N, C-alpha and C positions, 0 to 999 in steps of 0.2 A: 277312570270308569267304564267297565266292558258293558256293550250293548249289543245283543243280537235282535234284531228286528224282521219279521217275518211279512211276507206278503204274496198275494197270487192266490190264496185260497177265494171259494165261491161255491156256487150252485152250480151243479154240472150233471147233466143225462147221463145214464149208465151208457157206457161204451166210448165217452167222450174223454178228453184230456185239459190238463192243467198243467202250468209250469208254477211250482212254488220258489220263491227266492227269500234270501236269508242275508241281511246284510250287516255285517260285523265291524265295530267299531271299537277302540280302546284297547286292544290288543295286537299283536305283531301276528299277522295273520297267517303268515309262515310258518310258525312253530306250533300251530293247532290244526289237528286232525278235527274233522267235521261231521257229525250225525244228525240224522231225522228221526224222529219219533214220532209217534201218534197215541191220541188215547180217545177211546168211543166211550161214548154213556155207560155208565154202569161196569167200564171194564178198567185193568190195569193199562197203565202206558206202556207201550211195545216197542220195539228197535223195527226199523225199518231200513235204512240205508246209512253206511257211512264211507268216508272216503279220507285216506291219509293225506299225509303233507304234501307227497309227491305228486298228487292229482291223476296218480294213475292207478292204485291200490283201492279196491271197491268191495264192500259186503252188502248184501241185501237179503231181507227177511225172504224166505221161501213162499210168504203168501205174497211177493209183490215181484218176484225175480221175472225177468222175461217183460216187465211191462212199466217198471221203472228206470231212470236213469240219474245217478247222481253226479254232479259235477261243480267244480269251482273256478273261479276267475281270481286269480292272486290279485291283478290288476286293479279289481273292483273290490275285494274284501267280500266276495260273496258266494255262496253255495248255492247252487239250484237243486230240485227236485223235479225232474219232467215226469210227468205221471200219466200213461196211456191207459186205454182200455177200462177204465175206471168201472168199478162195481160198488153196490151198494155198502156192502162192506166195507169199503175204503171210508166211510162217511166217519170223521173224527177231526179232532183238534191235531194240527200239525205241528211238531214244534222242532226247531233245530238247537243244536248243541255243539260246545266247542270243546274239545280235552287236549291241554297241552302235553305233546309228544305223540305216542304210538297212537292209531286207530283203534278204536272199541267199538264192540259191538252189543255191550251191556251196558251197564251203569258206570260210575264213575267219573261222569262228564263233569267239567268246572262249572262252566256256564250255559245258562238255557236262556232262549227267547220267549215271549208272552203267548206265541202260538198262533196260528190263523186256521179258521173253520174250512173245511172240506167238508161239502155235503153232494151224496150223489143219488140222485133221485132213480127210482126204476120205471 
């Protein structure tokens, strides 16, 4: 059974940083591209960042580009989201997701985590 478990969320002041982690189990990590999405209250879930299986190719939403870095550690079956210069608009539940094969920036992911709350105060 596949599990994606996020951690690292919390309350931070505007301008601060957080690093989210997502530990994957029950799948062959190297076969999956990974993504981060977020959902703010009253809004639809939106794409944040994705990383390909090669750990090199990445993609970012325009709203976070330059402030966020996605990375993965195949030895730990973990994907990370380093978030800097956080803004109140970044407040949301952040989800990691896995898709077999090619990286995607939209839907079609195979597995999802339960999410971790990020709250940025002004």
